[in-house]
C-alpha positions in Angstrom: 68.3 113.8 40.4 71.0 111.5 41.7 71.6 108.5 39.5 72.7 105.1 40.9 76.2 104.7 39.5 78.0 101.4 39.0 80.0 100.5 42.0 83.8 100.3 41.7 84.9 96.7 41.1 88.1 96.8 43.2 89.4 94.3 40.7 92.9 95.8 40.5 92.8 97.8 43.7 91.9 94.9 46.0 95.5 93.5 46.4 96.6 96.9 47.6 93.6 97.9 49.7 94.9 96.9 53.1 98.5 97.9 52.5 97.5 101.4 51.3 96.2 102.1 54.8 92.6 101.1 54.7 93.0 98.3 57.2 93.7 100.9 59.9 90.1 102.0 59.8 88.8 98.5 60.4 91.1 98.0 63.3 90.0 101.3 64.9 86.4 100.6 64.2 86.7 97.1 65.8 87.8 98.7 69.0 85.1 101.2 68.9 82.5 98.5 68.2 83.6 96.7 71.4 82.9 99.9 73.3 79.6 100.4 71.6 78.4 96.9 72.4 79.3 97.5 76.1 76.7 100.3 76.0 74.2 98.8 73.6 73.8 95.1 74.4 72.8 92.2 72.1 72.1 88.7 73.4 73.3 86.3 70.7 76.5 85.9 68.7 75.2 85.8 65.1 76.6 88.7 63.0 76.3 89.9 59.4 78.9 92.4 58.1 77.6 94.2 55.1 80.2 95.4 52.5 82.8 93.3 54.3 85.5 94.0 51.8 88.7 92.2 52.6 87.2 90.6 55.7 89.1 92.4 58.5 86.0 93.2 60.6 84.4 89.8 60.0 87.6 88.1 61.1 88.0 90.2 64.2 84.4 89.5 65.3 84.9 85.8 64.7 88.0 85.9 66.8 85.8 87.2 69.7 83.5 84.2 69.3 80.9 85.6 66.8 79.6 83.4 63.9 79.9 86.0 61.1 78.5 86.2 57.7 80.4 88.6 55.5 78.6 90.0 52.4 80.3 91.9 49.6 79.6 92.5 45.9 83.3 92.5 44.8 84.8 89.0 44.0 88.3 90.6 44.1 87.8 91.9 47.7 86.2 88.5 48.8 89.2 86.7 47.3 91.5 88.7 49.7 89.2 87.9 52.6 89.3 84.2 51.7 93.1 84.3 51.6 93.2 85.7 55.1 90.8 83.1 56.4 93.0 80.3 54.9 95.9 81.3 57.2 94.2 81.8 60.5 92.0 80.0 63.1 89.2 81.9 64.8 87.0 81.0 67.8 83.9 81.7 65.8 83.2 81.1 62.1 83.2 83.3 59.0 81.0 82.6 56.0 81.7 84.7 52.9 78.9 85.6 50.5 78.9 87.5 47.3 75.9 89.8 46.8 74.4 93.3 46.9 73.8 94.8 50.3 70.8 96.7 48.9 69.1 93.4 48.0 70.9 90.7 50.1 67.9 88.3 50.2 68.1 87.5 46.5 71.0 86.7 44.2 73.4 85.8 47.0 76.1 83.2 46.6 78.5 81.5 48.9 81.9 82.7 47.8 83.8 79.6 46.4 85.7 80.5 43.3 85.9 76.8 42.2 82.1 76.4 42.0 79.5 77.7 39.5 76.8 80.1 40.7 74.2 77.5 40.3 76.1 75.3 42.7 76.5 77.9 45.5 73.3 79.9 45.6 72.7 80.8 49.2 69.6 81.8 51.2 70.0 84.1 54.2 67.2 83.3 56.7 65.0 85.9 58.2 65.3 87.0 61.8 68.7 85.3 62.0 71.2 87.9 63.1 71.7 89.6 66.5 74.0 92.2 65.0 74.4 93.6 61.5 77.3 96.0 60.8 78.1 98.2 57.8 81.3 100.3 58.1 83.7 102.6 56.3 81.0 104.9 54.8 79.6 102.0 52.8 76.1 103.5 53.1 77.4 106.6 51.4 78.1 104.5 48.3 74.3 103.9 48.1 73.3 106.9 46.0 69.5 106.6 45.7 66.9 106.8 48.5 65.1 103.8 46.9 68.2 101.6 47.4 68.7 102.9 50.9 65.1 102.0 51.7 65.6 98.5 50.3 68.7 98.0 52.3 67.1 99.1 55.6 64.0 97.0 55.1 66.2 94.0 54.4 68.2 94.7 57.5 65.0 94.7 59.5 64.0 91.4 58.0 67.3 89.8 58.8 67.6 91.0 62.4 66.2 89.2 65.3 63.8 91.2 67.5 65.8 93.6 69.6 68.8 93.0 67.3 71.2 95.9 66.5 72.2 97.5 63.2 75.5 99.5 63.7 76.6 101.6 60.8 78.7 104.7 60.1 78.2 107.4 57.5 80.4 110.3 56.3 78.8 113.7 56.7 78.4 116.4 54.1 80.8 118.6 56.0 83.5 116.0 55.7 82.8 115.2 52.0 82.6 118.9 51.1 85.0 120.6 53.4 87.5 118.1 54.9 88.2 115.4 52.3 91.5 116.4 50.8 91.2 117.1 47.0 94.5 115.5 46.3 96.4 112.7 48.1 99.4 110.5 47.1 100.4 107.2 48.7 103.8 105.8 47.8 104.6 102.2 48.7 107.2 99.7 47.4 105.8 98.5 44.0 102.7 100.7 44.2 101.8 104.4 43.9 98.3 105.7 44.5 96.9 109.1 43.5 93.5 110.2 44.8 91.6 113.2 43.4 88.3 114.3 44.9 85.6 116.8 44.1 82.2 117.6 45.7 79.0 118.5 43.8 76.8 120.7 45.9 73.7 120.0 43.7 73.8 116.2 44.0 75.5 116.2 47.4 77.9 113.7 46.0 81.7 113.5 46.3 83.5 111.8 43.4 87.0 110.4 44.0 89.2 109.1 41.2 91.7 106.6 42.3 94.7 106.0 40.0 97.0 103.3 40.8 100.5 102.5 39.4 101.8 99.0 39.9 105.5 98.1 39.2 108.8 99.8 39.7 111.2 102.2 38.2 113.2 99.5 36.5 110.5 97.4 34.8 107.9 100.2 34.5 104.4 100.7 35.9 101.0 99.5 34.9 98.1 101.9 35.5 94.6 101.3 36.6 91.7 103.8 37.4 88.6 103.5 39.6 85.9 106.0 40.3 84.3 106.1 43.8 81.2 108.2 44.4 79.7 108.9 47.8 76.5 110.7 48.6 76.0 112.8 51.8 72.7 111.5 53.2 71.1 114.0 55.6 70.4 113.0 59.2 66.7 113.5 58.7 66.6 111.3 55.7 68.3 108.4 57.5 66.1 108.8 60.6 63.0 108.6 58.3 64.2 105.6 56.4 65.2 103.7 59.5 61.7 104.4 61.0 60.0 103.3 57.8 61.8 100.0 58.0 60.8 99.4 61.7 64.2 100.3 63.0 64.6 102.7 65.9 67.6 105.0 66.3 68.9 104.2 69.8 71.9 106.5 69.6 73.7 108.8 67.1 77.3 109.6 68.0 80.1 111.7 66.7 82.0 108.6 65.4 84.7 107.1 67.7 83.3 109.0 70.7 80.1 108.9 72.7 79.4 112.6 72.1 76.4 114.0 70.2 76.9 114.9 66.6 77.6 118.6 65.8 77.9 120.8 62.8 81.4 119.8 61.9 81.2 116.1 62.7 83.1 114.2 60.0 81.5 110.8 60.6 78.4 109.6 62.4 78.0 106.3 64.2 74.4 105.0 64.1 73.1 102.5 66.6 69.8 101.3 65.4 67.6 98.6 67.0 64.9 96.5 65.5 61.6 97.2 67.2 
């Protein structure tokens, strides 16, 4: 049995998230998303980015004229997204919300750090979005089938008819075989050590992130975060999409338009509301 573990808070990692190289994935995925939307059309310009993190994808979409809602559960990551928005102007708009992507209808708040939760409770309307995205293996962080089912049913509720849900997932091959067990990132004022292991019984990969903030003169302050991802099978995802009234329109080896194969590292799912 796979237990639903507490998600990492990113409280101390958030300031270093983009600079440690994570932003490169969002930039690459944004280009790929443009190519996907050329093949798989949507009609409107309302988008929801689930697990939006530091807001890079939401901002890039807004710069193309989308009105984007970015949802994330981490206040620390949303603070970084808010700081980015304060320094740029986009063609479209970005609204940041704090909430859980497994249950984004209830307990959602407009992200304004100066207000109390009672003041900024937010309702996401049904059938509002033409496009919902969820990238950087965020679905792999959902460890239970029940939470996946809840997420997909809510996505179906929030999408307009014929709207698209575009999402990526890490494969078991990647989590078990290709994810390096040790990795070190060294930057001015910050050192990051990653240690990963895969459990073949639970199909989960657990990565411990240890960060050191400071310098050789004044010393370093350490923080630790644990990130757990589950490898969901293709059959499981197909079944849960269909249960929610979502139809898989395409399933690609991510960053290509080729079919998935045995050693695919990442899958791009293009799913349409029936």
